[in-house]
Short mmCIF file of the C-alpha atoms (twelve columns), coordinates in Angstrom:
data_MODEL
# 
_entry.id   MODEL 
# 
loop_
_atom_site.group_PDB 
_atom_site.id 
_atom_site.type_symbol 
_atom_site.label_atom_id 
_atom_site.label_alt_id 
_atom_site.label_comp_id 
_atom_site.label_asym_id 
_atom_site.label_seq_id 
_atom_site.Cartn_x 
_atom_site.Cartn_y 
_atom_site.Cartn_z 
_atom_site.pdbx_PDB_model_num 
ATOM 1   C CA . MET A 1   34.251 11.555 19.986 1 
ATOM 2   C CA . TRP A 2   35.305 8.329  20.335 1 
ATOM 3   C CA . ALA A 3   38.662 9.141  21.687 1 
ATOM 4   C CA . GLY A 4   37.380 10.590 24.525 1 
ATOM 5   C CA . GLY A 5   34.234 7.932  25.074 1 
ATOM 6   C CA . ILE A 6   37.623 4.923  25.026 1 
ATOM 7   C CA . LEU A 7   39.608 7.095  27.795 1 
ATOM 8   C CA . VAL A 8   36.259 7.176  29.718 1 
ATOM 9   C CA . LEU A 9   35.362 3.438  29.275 1 
ATOM 10  C CA . LEU A 10  39.163 2.781  30.147 1 
ATOM 11  C CA . ALA A 11  39.151 4.901  33.533 1 
ATOM 12  C CA . CYS A 12  35.951 2.934  34.262 1 
ATOM 13  C CA . LEU A 13  37.233 -0.144 34.006 1 
ATOM 14  C CA . HIS A 14  40.572 0.971  35.862 1 
ATOM 15  C CA . LEU A 15  37.945 2.095  38.527 1 
ATOM 16  C CA . SER A 16  35.721 -0.506 38.933 1 
ATOM 17  C CA . SER A 17  38.130 -3.282 38.320 1 
ATOM 18  C CA . ALA A 18  40.711 -1.922 41.124 1 
ATOM 19  C CA . ALA A 19  37.271 -1.358 43.239 1 
ATOM 20  C CA . LEU A 20  37.032 -4.801 42.857 1 
ATOM 21  C CA . LEU A 21  40.073 -6.225 43.758 1 
ATOM 22  C CA . SER A 22  40.050 -3.332 46.956 1 
ATOM 23  C CA . ALA A 23  37.431 -4.030 48.139 1 
ATOM 24  C CA . ASP A 24  38.243 -5.400 51.825 1 
ATOM 25  C CA . HIS A 25  40.190 -2.233 51.921 1 
ATOM 26  C CA . LEU A 26  37.281 0.578  51.009 1 
ATOM 27  C CA . PRO A 27  35.345 0.050  54.741 1 
ATOM 28  C CA . GLY A 28  38.799 1.157  56.678 1 
ATOM 29  C CA . TRP A 29  38.872 4.265  54.331 1 
ATOM 30  C CA . PHE A 30  35.761 5.536  55.745 1 
ATOM 31  C CA . ARG A 31  37.053 4.583  59.326 1 
ATOM 32  C CA . GLY A 32  39.661 6.888  58.468 1 
ATOM 33  C CA . GLU A 33  42.568 4.230  58.033 1 
ATOM 34  C CA . LEU A 34  44.738 6.274  55.754 1 
ATOM 35  C CA . TRP A 35  44.377 9.524  58.321 1 
ATOM 36  C CA . PHE A 36  47.513 10.799 59.759 1 
ATOM 37  C CA . PHE A 37  49.581 8.273  58.065 1 
ATOM 38  C CA . PRO A 38  53.705 7.724  59.774 1 
ATOM 39  C CA . PRO A 39  55.454 9.298  57.126 1 
ATOM 40  C CA . ASP A 40  58.568 7.705  56.684 1 
ATOM 41  C CA . PRO A 41  60.614 7.282  53.440 1 
ATOM 42  C CA . ASP A 42  60.107 3.072  53.477 1 
ATOM 43  C CA . ASP A 43  56.276 3.755  53.242 1 
ATOM 44  C CA . LEU A 44  56.522 4.964  49.452 1 
ATOM 45  C CA . ALA A 45  59.013 1.946  48.525 1 
ATOM 46  C CA . THR A 46  56.522 -0.365 50.169 1 
ATOM 47  C CA . PRO A 47  53.364 0.527  51.313 1 
ATOM 48  C CA . ALA A 48  50.674 -0.951 53.959 1 
ATOM 49  C CA . PRO A 49  47.801 -2.843 51.848 1 
ATOM 50  C CA . ASN A 50  44.867 -0.614 52.690 1 
ATOM 51  C CA . VAL A 51  47.405 2.524  51.683 1 
ATOM 52  C CA . GLY A 52  48.553 0.856  47.985 1 
ATOM 53  C CA . ALA A 53  44.874 -0.190 47.630 1 
ATOM 54  C CA . PHE A 54  43.604 3.790  47.479 1 
ATOM 55  C CA . TRP A 55  46.707 4.133  45.244 1 
ATOM 56  C CA . MET A 56  45.101 1.632  42.868 1 
ATOM 57  C CA . VAL A 57  41.712 2.972  43.504 1 
ATOM 58  C CA . TRP A 58  40.646 6.291  43.820 1 
ATOM 59  C CA . GLY A 59  44.341 7.753  44.197 1 
ATOM 60  C CA . SER A 60  45.196 6.260  40.546 1 
ATOM 61  C CA . PHE A 61  45.147 7.648  37.542 1 
ATOM 62  C CA . GLY A 62  41.256 6.721  37.255 1 
ATOM 63  C CA . VAL A 63  39.997 9.732  37.730 1 
ATOM 64  C CA . PRO A 64  42.550 12.152 36.001 1 
ATOM 65  C CA . LEU A 65  41.675 9.830  32.835 1 
ATOM 66  C CA . GLY A 66  38.214 10.065 32.958 1 
ATOM 67  C CA . LEU A 67  37.816 13.431 33.265 1 
ATOM 68  C CA . VAL A 68  40.335 13.535 30.625 1 
ATOM 69  C CA . GLY A 69  38.046 11.934 28.742 1 
ATOM 70  C CA . ALA A 70  34.859 14.173 29.443 1 
ATOM 71  C CA . LEU A 71  36.399 16.990 28.594 1 
ATOM 72  C CA . VAL A 72  37.624 15.378 24.931 1 
ATOM 73  C CA . ALA A 73  33.982 13.600 23.782 1 
ATOM 74  C CA . GLY A 74  33.141 17.850 25.249 1 
ATOM 75  C CA . TYR A 75  35.171 19.248 22.367 1 
ATOM 76  C CA . GLY A 76  33.571 16.536 20.045 1 
ATOM 77  C CA . ARG A 77  30.467 17.315 20.807 1 
ATOM 78  C CA . ARG A 78  31.085 20.883 19.573 1 
ATOM 79  C CA . GLY A 79  32.628 19.956 16.966 1 
ATOM 80  C CA . GLN A 80  36.159 20.804 18.059 1 
ATOM 81  C CA . VAL A 81  39.324 18.984 18.363 1 
ATOM 82  C CA . PRO A 82  41.178 19.407 21.502 1 
ATOM 83  C CA . PRO A 83  45.056 20.801 21.193 1 
ATOM 84  C CA . PRO A 84  47.663 18.246 20.074 1 
ATOM 85  C CA . TYR A 85  49.373 18.243 23.052 1 
ATOM 86  C CA . VAL A 86  46.273 16.006 24.747 1 
ATOM 87  C CA . GLY A 87  47.250 13.598 21.910 1 
ATOM 88  C CA . VAL A 88  50.733 13.766 22.688 1 
ATOM 89  C CA . ILE A 89  50.831 13.770 26.692 1 
ATOM 90  C CA . VAL A 90  48.370 10.460 26.567 1 
ATOM 91  C CA . GLY A 91  50.407 8.709  24.498 1 
ATOM 92  C CA . PHE A 92  53.793 9.476  26.184 1 
ATOM 93  C CA . TRP A 93  51.899 8.653  29.554 1 
ATOM 94  C CA . ALA A 94  50.614 5.600  27.841 1 
ATOM 95  C CA . LEU A 95  54.049 4.329  26.157 1 
ATOM 96  C CA . THR A 96  56.022 5.403  29.378 1 
ATOM 97  C CA . SER A 97  53.375 3.595  31.612 1 
ATOM 98  C CA . ALA A 98  53.283 0.465  29.556 1 
ATOM 99  C CA . ALA A 99  57.482 0.156  28.868 1 
ATOM 100 C CA . VAL A 100 57.515 -0.141 32.676 1 
ATOM 101 C CA . PHE A 101 54.784 -1.946 33.695 1 
ATOM 102 C CA . GLU A 102 53.620 -5.298 31.446 1 
ATOM 103 C CA . PRO A 103 51.701 -6.916 31.071 1 
ATOM 104 C CA . SER A 104 48.783 -4.205 31.312 1 
ATOM 105 C CA . PRO A 105 46.684 -2.296 29.739 1 
ATOM 106 C CA . PHE A 106 48.242 0.829  29.687 1 
ATOM 107 C CA . ALA A 107 49.739 0.365  25.885 1 
ATOM 108 C CA . LEU A 108 45.518 0.529  25.121 1 
ATOM 109 C CA . GLY A 109 45.807 4.982  26.300 1 
ATOM 110 C CA . MET A 110 47.605 4.849  22.760 1 
ATOM 111 C CA . ILE A 111 44.570 4.183  20.793 1 
ATOM 112 C CA . PRO A 112 43.148 7.669  21.750 1 
ATOM 113 C CA . ALA A 113 46.230 8.824  21.718 1 
ATOM 114 C CA . VAL A 114 46.828 8.274  18.411 1 
ATOM 115 C CA . MET A 115 43.207 9.113  17.256 1 
ATOM 116 C CA . LEU A 116 43.637 12.137 18.768 1 
ATOM 117 C CA . LEU A 117 46.807 13.511 16.769 1 
ATOM 118 C CA . ILE A 118 44.561 12.243 13.438 1 
ATOM 119 C CA . ALA A 119 42.232 14.577 14.270 1 
ATOM 120 C CA . SER A 120 43.948 17.429 14.872 1 
ATOM 121 C CA . ARG A 121 46.319 16.671 12.091 1 
ATOM 122 C CA . LYS A 122 42.834 16.250 9.673  1 
ATOM 123 C CA . ARG A 123 41.595 20.162 11.524 1 
ATOM 124 C CA . GLN A 124 44.698 21.522 10.620 1 
ATOM 125 C CA . ALA A 125 44.678 20.372 7.148  1 
ATOM 126 C CA . MET A 126 41.317 21.588 6.727  1 
ATOM 127 C CA . VAL A 127 41.758 24.922 8.055  1 
ATOM 128 C CA . ALA A 128 45.026 25.635 5.784  1 
# 
């Protein structure tokens, strides 16, 4: 359950801090400024500020990370352990992201990843 709680906390911290940093763009999103964005290959390399801000907040990893955390916590409340691949994928994502984008809090994702892998290993040992 702790691993799930940490993932939810990281997601909430990311979403709230990114939303505060992008607050000037929020009204424009709801006015439709992102609609019918003209597709151009350069838009991926140098997005407009309001588009980049969107990808930092709602389009980011924050919402799915919170969902994964909630699912992990739900497993814990039922006395279950998520499959080991959840810890492996969270760890891989955290390590590769931290390797290409530092300084950042991506490395903190290793904490719940290791917790999940330890819990999975303990569960396997109990079953065997």
